[in-house]
Structure formats: structure tokens, C-alpha cells
N, CA, C, O and CB atoms as a CASP TS submission, in Angstrom:
PFRMAT TS
TARGET T0000
AUTHOR 0000-0000-0000
METHOD Language model
MODEL 1
PARENT N/A
ATOM      1  N   MET     1      91.600  80.577  43.085  1.00  0.00           N
ATOM      2  CA  MET     1      92.077  80.735  44.450  1.00  0.00           C
ATOM      3  C   MET     1      92.565  82.167  44.644  1.00  0.00           C
ATOM      4  O   MET     1      93.351  82.677  43.846  1.00  0.00           O
ATOM      5  CB  MET     1      93.204  79.716  44.766  1.00  0.00           C
ATOM      6  N   LYS     2      92.104  82.794  45.684  1.00  0.00           N
ATOM      7  CA  LYS     2      92.472  84.174  45.972  1.00  0.00           C
ATOM      8  C   LYS     2      93.865  84.236  46.599  1.00  0.00           C
ATOM      9  O   LYS     2      94.169  83.495  47.533  1.00  0.00           O
ATOM     10  CB  LYS     2      91.436  84.825  46.903  1.00  0.00           C
ATOM     11  N   GLN     3      94.702  85.127  46.075  1.00  0.00           N
ATOM     12  CA  GLN     3      96.055  85.291  46.594  1.00  0.00           C
ATOM     13  C   GLN     3      96.019  86.083  47.899  1.00  0.00           C
ATOM     14  O   GLN     3      95.306  87.080  48.010  1.00  0.00           O
ATOM     15  CB  GLN     3      96.957  85.996  45.555  1.00  0.00           C
ATOM     16  N   LYS     4      96.791  85.633  48.882  1.00  0.00           N
ATOM     17  CA  LYS     4      96.876  86.344  50.161  1.00  0.00           C
ATOM     18  C   LYS     4      97.778  87.566  50.016  1.00  0.00           C
ATOM     19  O   LYS     4      98.703  87.582  49.204  1.00  0.00           O
ATOM     20  CB  LYS     4      97.407  85.408  51.279  1.00  0.00           C
ATOM     21  N   ILE     5      97.496  88.568  50.804  1.00  0.00           N
ATOM     22  CA  ILE     5      98.358  89.755  50.879  1.00  0.00           C
ATOM     23  C   ILE     5      99.653  89.341  51.570  1.00  0.00           C
ATOM     24  O   ILE     5      99.622  88.609  52.559  1.00  0.00           O
ATOM     25  CB  ILE     5      97.652  90.943  51.650  1.00  0.00           C
ATOM     26  N   THR     6     100.778  89.799  51.061  1.00  0.00           N
ATOM     27  CA  THR     6     102.086  89.522  51.642  1.00  0.00           C
ATOM     28  C   THR     6     102.680  90.824  52.165  1.00  0.00           C
ATOM     29  O   THR     6     102.716  91.825  51.450  1.00  0.00           O
ATOM     30  CB  THR     6     103.033  88.859  50.601  1.00  0.00           C
ATOM     31  N   ILE     7     103.144  90.810  53.410  1.00  0.00           N
ATOM     32  CA  ILE     7     103.717  91.997  54.043  1.00  0.00           C
ATOM     33  C   ILE     7     105.107  91.648  54.571  1.00  0.00           C
ATOM     34  O   ILE     7     105.281  90.641  55.257  1.00  0.00           O
ATOM     35  CB  ILE     7     102.796  92.523  55.194  1.00  0.00           C
ATOM     36  N   SER     8     106.084  92.477  54.252  1.00  0.00           N
ATOM     37  CA  SER     8     107.454  92.276  54.727  1.00  0.00           C
ATOM     38  C   SER     8     107.740  93.166  55.932  1.00  0.00           C
ATOM     39  O   SER     8     107.282  94.306  56.005  1.00  0.00           O
ATOM     40  CB  SER     8     108.465  92.565  53.602  1.00  0.00           C
ATOM     41  N   VAL     9     108.494  92.630  56.862  1.00  0.00           N
ATOM     42  CA  VAL     9     108.951  93.392  58.018  1.00  0.00           C
ATOM     43  C   VAL     9     110.470  93.316  58.036  1.00  0.00           C
ATOM     44  O   VAL     9     111.057  92.236  57.969  1.00  0.00           O
ATOM     45  CB  VAL     9     108.331  92.847  59.361  1.00  0.00           C
ATOM     46  N   ILE    10     111.094  94.486  58.126  1.00  0.00           N
ATOM     47  CA  ILE    10     112.547  94.583  58.159  1.00  0.00           C
ATOM     48  C   ILE    10     112.941  95.462  59.335  1.00  0.00           C
ATOM     49  O   ILE    10     112.299  96.481  59.590  1.00  0.00           O
ATOM     50  CB  ILE    10     113.111  95.152  56.820  1.00  0.00           C
ATOM     51  N   GLY    11     113.983  95.081  60.049  1.00  0.00           N
ATOM     52  CA  GLY    11     114.422  95.898  61.167  1.00  0.00           C
ATOM     53  C   GLY    11     115.757  95.433  61.702  1.00  0.00           C
ATOM     54  O   GLY    11     116.354  94.480  61.200  1.00  0.00           O
ATOM     55  N   GLY    12     116.206  96.113  62.716  1.00  0.00           N
ATOM     56  CA  GLY    12     117.513  95.855  63.292  1.00  0.00           C
ATOM     57  C   GLY    12     117.613  94.554  64.064  1.00  0.00           C
ATOM     58  O   GLY    12     116.610  93.973  64.478  1.00  0.00           O
ATOM     59  N   HIS    13     118.855  94.109  64.249  1.00  0.00           N
ATOM     60  CA  HIS    13     119.119  92.887  64.997  1.00  0.00           C
ATOM     61  C   HIS    13     119.244  93.160  66.491  1.00  0.00           C
ATOM     62  O   HIS    13     118.828  92.339  67.308  1.00  0.00           O
ATOM     63  CB  HIS    13     120.383  92.220  64.484  1.00  0.00           C
ATOM     64  N   GLU    14     119.805  94.289  66.849  1.00  0.00           N
ATOM     65  CA  GLU    14     119.985  94.636  68.258  1.00  0.00           C
ATOM     66  C   GLU    14     118.911  95.640  68.642  1.00  0.00           C
ATOM     67  O   GLU    14     118.979  96.813  68.275  1.00  0.00           O
ATOM     68  CB  GLU    14     121.415  95.211  68.529  1.00  0.00           C
ATOM     69  N   ILE    15     117.908  95.159  69.394  1.00  0.00           N
ATOM     70  CA  ILE    15     116.751  95.998  69.730  1.00  0.00           C
ATOM     71  C   ILE    15     116.497  95.950  71.227  1.00  0.00           C
ATOM     72  O   ILE    15     116.937  95.036  71.923  1.00  0.00           O
ATOM     73  CB  ILE    15     115.490  95.542  68.955  1.00  0.00           C
ATOM     74  N   ASP    16     115.778  96.956  71.704  1.00  0.00           N
ATOM     75  CA  ASP    16     115.409  96.961  73.113  1.00  0.00           C
ATOM     76  C   ASP    16     114.034  96.291  73.284  1.00  0.00           C
ATOM     77  O   ASP    16     113.391  95.920  72.302  1.00  0.00           O
ATOM     78  CB  ASP    16     115.392  98.417  73.673  1.00  0.00           C
ATOM     79  N   GLU    17     113.606  96.144  74.513  1.00  0.00           N
ATOM     80  CA  GLU    17     112.364  95.445  74.832  1.00  0.00           C
ATOM     81  C   GLU    17     111.143  96.136  74.217  1.00  0.00           C
ATOM     82  O   GLU    17     110.209  95.468  73.774  1.00  0.00           O
ATOM     83  CB  GLU    17     112.196  95.346  76.344  1.00  0.00           C
ATOM     84  N   LYS    18     111.151  97.465  74.191  1.00  0.00           N
ATOM     85  CA  LYS    18     110.018  98.211  73.630  1.00  0.00           C
ATOM     86  C   LYS    18     109.851  97.902  72.138  1.00  0.00           C
ATOM     87  O   LYS    18     108.735  97.668  71.676  1.00  0.00           O
ATOM     88  CB  LYS    18     110.215  99.731  73.841  1.00  0.00           C
ATOM     89  N   VAL    19     110.940  97.900  71.397  1.00  0.00           N
ATOM     90  CA  VAL    19     110.885  97.608  69.958  1.00  0.00           C
ATOM     91  C   VAL    19     110.510  96.143  69.735  1.00  0.00           C
ATOM     92  O   VAL    19     109.768  95.826  68.806  1.00  0.00           O
ATOM     93  CB  VAL    19     112.247  97.927  69.277  1.00  0.00           C
ATOM     94  N   GLU    20     111.022  95.252  70.584  1.00  0.00           N
ATOM     95  CA  GLU    20     110.677  93.837  70.448  1.00  0.00           C
ATOM     96  C   GLU    20     109.176  93.611  70.616  1.00  0.00           C
ATOM     97  O   GLU    20     108.565  92.867  69.848  1.00  0.00           O
ATOM     98  CB  GLU    20     111.448  93.004  71.472  1.00  0.00           C
ATOM     99  N   LYS    21     108.593  94.250  71.613  1.00  0.00           N
ATOM    100  CA  LYS    21     107.148  94.120  71.840  1.00  0.00           C
ATOM    101  C   LYS    21     106.353  94.675  70.664  1.00  0.00           C
ATOM    102  O   LYS    21     105.355  94.085  70.250  1.00  0.00           O
ATOM    103  CB  LYS    21     106.741  94.841  73.133  1.00  0.00           C
ATOM    104  N   LEU    22     106.793  95.804  70.130  1.00  0.00           N
ATOM    105  CA  LEU    22     106.102  96.396  68.983  1.00  0.00           C
ATOM    106  C   LEU    22     106.186  95.480  67.759  1.00  0.00           C
ATOM    107  O   LEU    22     105.185  95.270  67.074  1.00  0.00           O
ATOM    108  CB  LEU    22     106.698  97.775  68.653  1.00  0.00           C
ATOM    109  N   ALA    23     107.364  94.941  67.485  1.00  0.00           N
ATOM    110  CA  ALA    23     107.536  94.041  66.340  1.00  0.00           C
ATOM    111  C   ALA    23     106.671  92.792  66.504  1.00  0.00           C
ATOM    112  O   ALA    23     106.082  92.315  65.534  1.00  0.00           O
ATOM    113  CB  ALA    23     109.019  93.644  66.179  1.00  0.00           C
ATOM    114  N   TYR    24     106.593  92.266  67.714  1.00  0.00           N
ATOM    115  CA  TYR    24     105.744  91.111  67.991  1.00  0.00           C
ATOM    116  C   TYR    24     104.286  91.442  67.675  1.00  0.00           C
ATOM    117  O   TYR    24     103.589  90.653  67.037  1.00  0.00           O
ATOM    118  CB  TYR    24     105.891  90.667  69.464  1.00  0.00           C
ATOM    119  N   LYS    25     103.830  92.608  68.123  1.00  0.00           N
ATOM    120  CA  LYS    25     102.448  93.029  67.864  1.00  0.00           C
ATOM    121  C   LYS    25     102.182  93.198  66.375  1.00  0.00           C
ATOM    122  O   LYS    25     101.101  92.856  65.895  1.00  0.00           O
ATOM    123  CB  LYS    25     102.145  94.337  68.594  1.00  0.00           C
ATOM    124  N   VAL    26     103.157  93.722  65.642  1.00  0.00           N
ATOM    125  CA  VAL    26     103.013  93.881  64.196  1.00  0.00           C
ATOM    126  C   VAL    26     102.846  92.510  63.539  1.00  0.00           C
ATOM    127  O   VAL    26     101.954  92.323  62.713  1.00  0.00           O
ATOM    128  CB  VAL    26     104.238  94.628  63.599  1.00  0.00           C
ATOM    129  N   GLY    27     103.699  91.553  63.902  1.00  0.00           N
ATOM    130  CA  GLY    27     103.585  90.206  63.357  1.00  0.00           C
ATOM    131  C   GLY    27     102.261  89.556  63.695  1.00  0.00           C
ATOM    132  O   GLY    27     101.657  88.885  62.857  1.00  0.00           O
ATOM    133  N   SER    28     101.814  89.753  64.915  1.00  0.00           N
ATOM    134  CA  SER    28     100.528  89.214  65.353  1.00  0.00           C
ATOM    135  C   SER    28      99.377  89.828  64.559  1.00  0.00           C
ATOM    136  O   SER    28      98.460  89.120  64.145  1.00  0.00           O
ATOM    137  CB  SER    28     100.326  89.465  66.852  1.00  0.00           C
ATOM    138  N   PHE    29      99.425  91.121  64.352  1.00  0.00           N
ATOM    139  CA  PHE    29      98.372  91.806  63.589  1.00  0.00           C
ATOM    140  C   PHE    29      98.337  91.300  62.145  1.00  0.00           C
ATOM    141  O   PHE    29      97.263  91.069  61.589  1.00  0.00           O
ATOM    142  CB  PHE    29      98.593  93.338  63.613  1.00  0.00           C
ATOM    143  N   ILE    30      99.512  91.130  61.545  1.00  0.00           N
ATOM    144  CA  ILE    30      99.582  90.621  60.175  1.00  0.00           C
ATOM    145  C   ILE    30      98.890  89.256  60.100  1.00  0.00           C
ATOM    146  O   ILE    30      98.146  88.987  59.158  1.00  0.00           O
ATOM    147  CB  ILE    30     101.063  90.515  59.697  1.00  0.00           C
ATOM    148  N   ALA    31      99.134  88.407  61.083  1.00  0.00           N
ATOM    149  CA  ALA    31      98.491  87.090  61.120  1.00  0.00           C
ATOM    150  C   ALA    31      96.979  87.211  61.297  1.00  0.00           C
ATOM    151  O   ALA    31      96.216  86.500  60.643  1.00  0.00           O
ATOM    152  CB  ALA    31      99.082  86.242  62.251  1.00  0.00           C
ATOM    153  N   GLN    32      96.556  88.096  62.167  1.00  0.00           N
ATOM    154  CA  GLN    32      95.133  88.238  62.471  1.00  0.00           C
ATOM    155  C   GLN    32      94.318  88.716  61.277  1.00  0.00           C
ATOM    156  O   GLN    32      93.139  88.381  61.158  1.00  0.00           O
ATOM    157  CB  GLN    32      94.948  89.196  63.618  1.00  0.00           C
ATOM    158  N   VAL    33      94.931  89.491  60.396  1.00  0.00           N
ATOM    159  CA  VAL    33      94.196  89.967  59.214  1.00  0.00           C
ATOM    160  C   VAL    33      94.301  88.991  58.045  1.00  0.00           C
ATOM    161  O   VAL    33      93.751  89.240  56.972  1.00  0.00           O
ATOM    162  CB  VAL    33      94.718  91.337  58.787  1.00  0.00           C
ATOM    163  N   GLY    34      95.015  87.873  58.256  1.00  0.00           N
ATOM    164  CA  GLY    34      95.102  86.837  57.236  1.00  0.00           C
ATOM    165  C   GLY    34      96.165  87.051  56.178  1.00  0.00           C
ATOM    166  O   GLY    34      96.150  86.386  55.142  1.00  0.00           O
ATOM    167  N   ALA    35      97.088  87.972  56.424  1.00  0.00           N
ATOM    168  CA  ALA    35      98.176  88.214  55.469  1.00  0.00           C
ATOM    169  C   ALA    35      99.346  87.278  55.777  1.00  0.00           C
ATOM    170  O   ALA    35      99.392  86.664  56.843  1.00  0.00           O
ATOM    171  CB  ALA    35      98.640  89.706  55.518  1.00  0.00           C
ATOM    172  N   VAL    36     100.285  87.173  54.844  1.00  0.00           N
ATOM    173  CA  VAL    36     101.487  86.366  55.024  1.00  0.00           C
ATOM    174  C   VAL    36     102.644  87.296  55.373  1.00  0.00           C
ATOM    175  O   VAL    36     102.876  88.287  54.680  1.00  0.00           O
ATOM    176  CB  VAL    36     101.806  85.527  53.741  1.00  0.00           C
ATOM    177  N   LEU    37     103.365  86.984  56.436  1.00  0.00           N
ATOM    178  CA  LEU    37     104.538  87.755  56.846  1.00  0.00           C
ATOM    179  C   LEU    37     105.777  87.187  56.169  1.00  0.00           C
ATOM    180  O   LEU    37     105.984  85.974  56.168  1.00  0.00           O
ATOM    181  CB  LEU    37     104.702  87.741  58.390  1.00  0.00           C
ATOM    182  N   VAL    38     106.601  88.059  55.592  1.00  0.00           N
ATOM    183  CA  VAL    38     107.875  87.671  55.001  1.00  0.00           C
ATOM    184  C   VAL    38     108.968  88.489  55.673  1.00  0.00           C
ATOM    185  O   VAL    38     108.901  89.718  55.704  1.00  0.00           O
ATOM    186  CB  VAL    38     107.879  87.884  53.447  1.00  0.00           C
ATOM    187  N   CYS    39     109.986  87.798  56.216  1.00  0.00           N
ATOM    188  CA  CYS    39     111.072  88.511  56.888  1.00  0.00           C
ATOM    189  C   CYS    39     112.291  87.611  57.022  1.00  0.00           C
ATOM    190  O   CYS    39     112.280  86.465  56.572  1.00  0.00           O
ATOM    191  CB  CYS    39     110.622  89.010  58.274  1.00  0.00           C
ATOM    192  N   GLY    40     113.344  88.136  57.646  1.00  0.00           N
ATOM    193  CA  GLY    40     114.565  87.373  57.851  1.00  0.00           C
ATOM    194  C   GLY    40     114.426  86.334  58.953  1.00  0.00           C
ATOM    195  O   GLY    40     114.776  85.172  58.751  1.00  0.00           O
ATOM    196  N   GLY    41     113.931  86.724  60.090  1.00  0.00           N
ATOM    197  CA  GLY    41     113.646  85.788  61.161  1.00  0.00           C
ATOM    198  C   GLY    41     114.795  85.354  62.046  1.00  0.00           C
ATOM    199  O   GLY    41     114.580  84.552  62.956  1.00  0.00           O
ATOM    200  N   LEU    42     116.016  85.849  61.823  1.00  0.00           N
ATOM    201  CA  LEU    42     117.133  85.381  62.649  1.00  0.00           C
ATOM    202  C   LEU    42     117.174  86.037  64.018  1.00  0.00           C
ATOM    203  O   LEU    42     117.207  85.333  65.027  1.00  0.00           O
ATOM    204  CB  LEU    42     118.433  85.631  61.941  1.00  0.00           C
ATOM    205  N   ASP    43     117.174  87.328  64.083  1.00  0.00           N
ATOM    206  CA  ASP    43     117.299  88.037  65.360  1.00  0.00           C
ATOM    207  C   ASP    43     116.496  89.331  65.313  1.00  0.00           C
ATOM    208  O   ASP    43     116.040  89.760  64.254  1.00  0.00           O
ATOM    209  CB  ASP    43     118.788  88.335  65.685  1.00  0.00           C
ATOM    210  N   GLY    44     116.335  89.933  66.465  1.00  0.00           N
ATOM    211  CA  GLY    44     115.780  91.277  66.560  1.00  0.00           C
ATOM    212  C   GLY    44     114.357  91.433  66.065  1.00  0.00           C
ATOM    213  O   GLY    44     113.488  90.609  66.349  1.00  0.00           O
ATOM    214  N   VAL    45     114.133  92.512  65.315  1.00  0.00           N
ATOM    215  CA  VAL    45     112.797  92.871  64.840  1.00  0.00           C
ATOM    216  C   VAL    45     112.162  91.744  64.038  1.00  0.00           C
ATOM    217  O   VAL    45     110.999  91.404  64.255  1.00  0.00           O
ATOM    218  CB  VAL    45     112.860  94.132  63.993  1.00  0.00           C
ATOM    219  N   MET    46     112.918  91.167  63.119  1.00  0.00           N
ATOM    220  CA  MET    46     112.344  90.147  62.242  1.00  0.00           C
ATOM    221  C   MET    46     111.972  88.878  63.007  1.00  0.00           C
ATOM    222  O   MET    46     110.952  88.257  62.712  1.00  0.00           O
ATOM    223  CB  MET    46     113.322  89.807  61.129  1.00  0.00           C
ATOM    224  N   SER    47     112.781  88.494  63.974  1.00  0.00           N
ATOM    225  CA  SER    47     112.461  87.331  64.793  1.00  0.00           C
ATOM    226  C   SER    47     111.212  87.585  65.635  1.00  0.00           C
ATOM    227  O   SER    47     110.345  86.718  65.738  1.00  0.00           O
ATOM    228  CB  SER    47     113.647  86.972  65.697  1.00  0.00           C
ATOM    229  N   ALA    48     111.121  88.756  66.229  1.00  0.00           N
ATOM    230  CA  ALA    48     109.963  89.088  67.057  1.00  0.00           C
ATOM    231  C   ALA    48     108.681  89.126  66.224  1.00  0.00           C
ATOM    232  O   ALA    48     107.634  88.657  66.671  1.00  0.00           O
ATOM    233  CB  ALA    48     110.178  90.438  67.756  1.00  0.00           C
ATOM    234  N   ALA    49     108.762  89.677  65.028  1.00  0.00           N
ATOM    235  CA  ALA    49     107.583  89.718  64.148  1.00  0.00           C
ATOM    236  C   ALA    49     107.172  88.307  63.729  1.00  0.00           C
ATOM    237  O   ALA    49     105.985  87.981  63.717  1.00  0.00           O
ATOM    238  CB  ALA    49     107.868  90.582  62.895  1.00  0.00           C
ATOM    239  N   ALA    50     108.154  87.470  63.385  1.00  0.00           N
ATOM    240  CA  ALA    50     107.859  86.090  62.998  1.00  0.00           C
ATOM    241  C   ALA    50     107.232  85.319  64.153  1.00  0.00           C
ATOM    242  O   ALA    50     106.300  84.539  63.954  1.00  0.00           O
ATOM    243  CB  ALA    50     109.133  85.383  62.526  1.00  0.00           C
ATOM    244  N   ARG    51     107.747  85.539  65.359  1.00  0.00           N
ATOM    245  CA  ARG    51     107.183  84.889  66.545  1.00  0.00           C
ATOM    246  C   ARG    51     105.751  85.333  66.786  1.00  0.00           C
ATOM    247  O   ARG    51     104.892  84.517  67.121  1.00  0.00           O
ATOM    248  CB  ARG    51     108.036  85.191  67.778  1.00  0.00           C
ATOM    249  N   GLY    52     105.489  86.631  66.614  1.00  0.00           N
ATOM    250  CA  GLY    52     104.131  87.140  66.773  1.00  0.00           C
ATOM    251  C   GLY    52     103.167  86.524  65.777  1.00  0.00           C
ATOM    252  O   GLY    52     102.040  86.171  66.125  1.00  0.00           O
ATOM    253  N   ALA    53     103.617  86.395  64.532  1.00  0.00           N
ATOM    254  CA  ALA    53     102.766  85.790  63.501  1.00  0.00           C
ATOM    255  C   ALA    53     102.509  84.319  63.798  1.00  0.00           C
ATOM    256  O   ALA    53     101.374  83.851  63.716  1.00  0.00           O
ATOM    257  CB  ALA    53     103.410  85.940  62.116  1.00  0.00           C
ATOM    258  N   LYS    54     103.568  83.594  64.145  1.00  0.00           N
ATOM    259  CA  LYS    54     103.445  82.160  64.415  1.00  0.00           C
ATOM    260  C   LYS    54     102.538  81.895  65.607  1.00  0.00           C
ATOM    261  O   LYS    54     101.657  81.038  65.546  1.00  0.00           O
ATOM    262  CB  LYS    54     104.820  81.547  64.663  1.00  0.00           C
ATOM    263  N   GLU    55     102.757  82.631  66.691  1.00  0.00           N
ATOM    264  CA  GLU    55     101.970  82.406  67.906  1.00  0.00           C
ATOM    265  C   GLU    55     100.524  82.863  67.762  1.00  0.00           C
ATOM    266  O   GLU    55      99.680  82.518  68.589  1.00  0.00           O
ATOM    267  CB  GLU    55     102.611  83.120  69.072  1.00  0.00           C
ATOM    268  N   SER    56     100.234  83.637  66.719  1.00  0.00           N
ATOM    269  CA  SER    56      98.862  84.062  66.450  1.00  0.00           C
ATOM    270  C   SER    56      98.209  83.198  65.368  1.00  0.00           C
ATOM    271  O   SER    56      97.121  83.508  64.884  1.00  0.00           O
ATOM    272  CB  SER    56      98.839  85.534  66.028  1.00  0.00           C
ATOM    273  N   GLY    57      98.888  82.111  64.998  1.00  0.00           N
ATOM    274  CA  GLY    57      98.324  81.185  64.030  1.00  0.00           C
ATOM    275  C   GLY    57      98.458  81.610  62.580  1.00  0.00           C
ATOM    276  O   GLY    57      97.766  81.089  61.706  1.00  0.00           O
ATOM    277  N   GLY    58      99.353  82.562  62.325  1.00  0.00           N
ATOM    278  CA  GLY    58      99.501  83.088  60.974  1.00  0.00           C
ATOM    279  C   GLY    58     100.503  82.335  60.127  1.00  0.00           C
ATOM    280  O   GLY    58     101.233  81.463  60.598  1.00  0.00           O
ATOM    281  N   ASP    59     100.510  82.706  58.862  1.00  0.00           N
ATOM    282  CA  ASP    59     101.415  82.138  57.878  1.00  0.00           C
ATOM    283  C   ASP    59     102.601  83.081  57.732  1.00  0.00           C
ATOM    284  O   ASP    59     102.421  84.284  57.542  1.00  0.00           O
ATOM    285  CB  ASP    59     100.699  81.908  56.509  1.00  0.00           C
ATOM    286  N   HIS    60     103.814  82.538  57.819  1.00  0.00           N
ATOM    287  CA  HIS    60     104.988  83.387  57.666  1.00  0.00           C
ATOM    288  C   HIS    60     106.084  82.639  56.923  1.00  0.00           C
ATOM    289  O   HIS    60     106.176  81.414  56.989  1.00  0.00           O
ATOM    290  CB  HIS    60     105.498  83.863  59.035  1.00  0.00           C
ATOM    291  N   ARG    61     106.910  83.396  56.217  1.00  0.00           N
ATOM    292  CA  ARG    61     108.050  82.863  55.485  1.00  0.00           C
ATOM    293  C   ARG    61     109.283  83.624  55.946  1.00  0.00           C
ATOM    294  O   ARG    61     109.283  84.855  55.982  1.00  0.00           O
ATOM    295  CB  ARG    61     107.849  82.981  53.932  1.00  0.00           C
ATOM    296  N   THR    62     110.331  82.890  56.298  1.00  0.00           N
ATOM    297  CA  THR    62     111.567  83.538  56.719  1.00  0.00           C
ATOM    298  C   THR    62     112.694  83.161  55.765  1.00  0.00           C
ATOM    299  O   THR    62     112.795  82.015  55.327  1.00  0.00           O
ATOM    300  CB  THR    62     111.927  83.147  58.172  1.00  0.00           C
ATOM    301  N   PHE    63     113.531  84.129  55.453  1.00  0.00           N
ATOM    302  CA  PHE    63     114.646  83.945  54.543  1.00  0.00           C
ATOM    303  C   PHE    63     115.905  84.501  55.200  1.00  0.00           C
ATOM    304  O   PHE    63     115.862  85.534  55.869  1.00  0.00           O
ATOM    305  CB  PHE    63     114.373  84.635  53.173  1.00  0.00           C
ATOM    306  N   THR    64     117.010  83.821  55.007  1.00  0.00           N
ATOM    307  CA  THR    64     118.280  84.309  55.540  1.00  0.00           C
ATOM    308  C   THR    64     119.237  84.577  54.390  1.00  0.00           C
ATOM    309  O   THR    64     119.171  83.933  53.343  1.00  0.00           O
ATOM    310  CB  THR    64     118.894  83.293  56.538  1.00  0.00           C
ATOM    311  N   GLY    65     120.124  85.535  54.602  1.00  0.00           N
ATOM    312  CA  GLY    65     121.096  85.889  53.577  1.00  0.00           C
ATOM    313  C   GLY    65     122.210  84.866  53.462  1.00  0.00           C
ATOM    314  O   GLY    65     122.399  84.039  54.354  1.00  0.00           O
ATOM    315  N   GLU    66     122.933  84.922  52.385  1.00  0.00           N
ATOM    316  CA  GLU    66     124.032  83.994  52.142  1.00  0.00           C
ATOM    317  C   GLU    66     125.335  84.436  52.800  1.00  0.00           C
ATOM    318  O   GLU    66     126.216  83.608  53.030  1.00  0.00           O
ATOM    319  CB  GLU    66     124.246  83.833  50.662  1.00  0.00           C
ATOM    320  N   ARG    67     125.471  85.711  53.102  1.00  0.00           N
ATOM    321  CA  ARG    67     126.731  86.219  53.660  1.00  0.00           C
ATOM    322  C   ARG    67     127.017  85.696  55.053  1.00  0.00           C
ATOM    323  O   ARG    67     128.144  85.306  55.359  1.00  0.00           O
ATOM    324  CB  ARG    67     126.709  87.719  53.693  1.00  0.00           C
ATOM    325  N   LYS    68     126.005  85.687  55.889  1.00  0.00           N
ATOM    326  CA  LYS    68     126.204  85.258  57.264  1.00  0.00           C
ATOM    327  C   LYS    68     126.325  83.743  57.336  1.00  0.00           C
ATOM    328  O   LYS    68     125.891  83.016  56.442  1.00  0.00           O
ATOM    329  CB  LYS    68     125.056  85.744  58.153  1.00  0.00           C
ATOM    330  N   LYS    69     126.914  83.306  58.400  1.00  0.00           N
ATOM    331  CA  LYS    69     126.991  81.870  58.651  1.00  0.00           C
ATOM    332  C   LYS    69     125.562  81.327  58.672  1.00  0.00           C
ATOM    333  O   LYS    69     124.727  81.814  59.434  1.00  0.00           O
ATOM    334  CB  LYS    69     127.745  81.557  60.003  1.00  0.00           C
ATOM    335  N   ARG    70     125.280  80.335  57.853  1.00  0.00           N
ATOM    336  CA  ARG    70     123.910  79.828  57.729  1.00  0.00           C
ATOM    337  C   ARG    70     123.453  79.155  59.015  1.00  0.00           C
ATOM    338  O   ARG    70     124.173  78.359  59.617  1.00  0.00           O
ATOM    339  CB  ARG    70     123.808  78.846  56.562  1.00  0.00           C
ATOM    340  N   ARG    71     122.274  79.488  59.403  1.00  0.00           N
ATOM    341  CA  ARG    71     121.619  78.793  60.513  1.00  0.00           C
ATOM    342  C   ARG    71     120.125  78.914  60.304  1.00  0.00           C
ATOM    343  O   ARG    71     119.663  79.746  59.523  1.00  0.00           O
ATOM    344  CB  ARG    71     122.048  79.380  61.908  1.00  0.00           C
ATOM    345  N   GLU    72     119.396  78.112  60.978  1.00  0.00           N
ATOM    346  CA  GLU    72     117.938  78.112  60.813  1.00  0.00           C
ATOM    347  C   GLU    72     117.340  79.354  61.465  1.00  0.00           C
ATOM    348  O   GLU    72     117.810  79.793  62.515  1.00  0.00           O
ATOM    349  CB  GLU    72     117.314  76.830  61.422  1.00  0.00           C
ATOM    350  N   PRO    73     116.296  79.927  60.843  1.00  0.00           N
ATOM    351  CA  PRO    73     115.586  81.041  61.481  1.00  0.00           C
ATOM    352  C   PRO    73     115.004  80.589  62.824  1.00  0.00           C
ATOM    353  O   PRO    73     114.695  79.411  63.008  1.00  0.00           O
ATOM    354  CB  PRO    73     114.458  81.578  60.552  1.00  0.00           C
ATOM    355  N   LEU    74     114.861  81.518  63.743  1.00  0.00           N
ATOM    356  CA  LEU    74     114.315  81.193  65.055  1.00  0.00           C
ATOM    357  C   LEU    74     112.851  80.814  64.982  1.00  0.00           C
ATOM    358  O   LEU    74     112.394  79.968  65.750  1.00  0.00           O
ATOM    359  CB  LEU    74     114.494  82.357  65.998  1.00  0.00           C
ATOM    360  N   TYR    75     112.092  81.436  64.054  1.00  0.00           N
ATOM    361  CA  TYR    75     110.653  81.155  63.926  1.00  0.00           C
ATOM    362  C   TYR    75     110.298  80.997  62.476  1.00  0.00           C
ATOM    363  O   TYR    75     109.137  80.756  62.148  1.00  0.00           O
ATOM    364  CB  TYR    75     109.802  82.270  64.563  1.00  0.00           C
TER
END
């Protein structure tokens, strides 16, 4: 079985609309090329990238840190 390429996306939590759109496009592109997206997924850049991957039918994994109050990733 061939291993899929894994790509991580990391970015800020407080972002403007322009950065959100770019992160979404990055996540979507990662999905379209068949790679797996790995990111935090809670807010900001990582959430937008995860949403882009998910809505494009891609495979993504989200992880959250232990320091913050635990909650489920948005995507």
C-alpha cells in the first residue's frame, strides 16, 4: 500500500478574511492532490485549512494541545 503525502498547516488564531480565504484554498489544494492535511483545527488558519480539505473531499487529521481547555476541533 502506497503511503499518502502528509502536509501540515500552522498559523494564527486571529486572522482576517483574506488570510482565511487563502488558508481555505491551501486546505482544498492539499485535498485535491490526494495528500493528508494535519493541523490543529480549532480556530483561524488551521480551522480554515481543515474546512477547505473537508469540503473538497480530502483526508485530514486535527490535533489539539493539552494546555488549552479541551474542545473538539471545528473540522
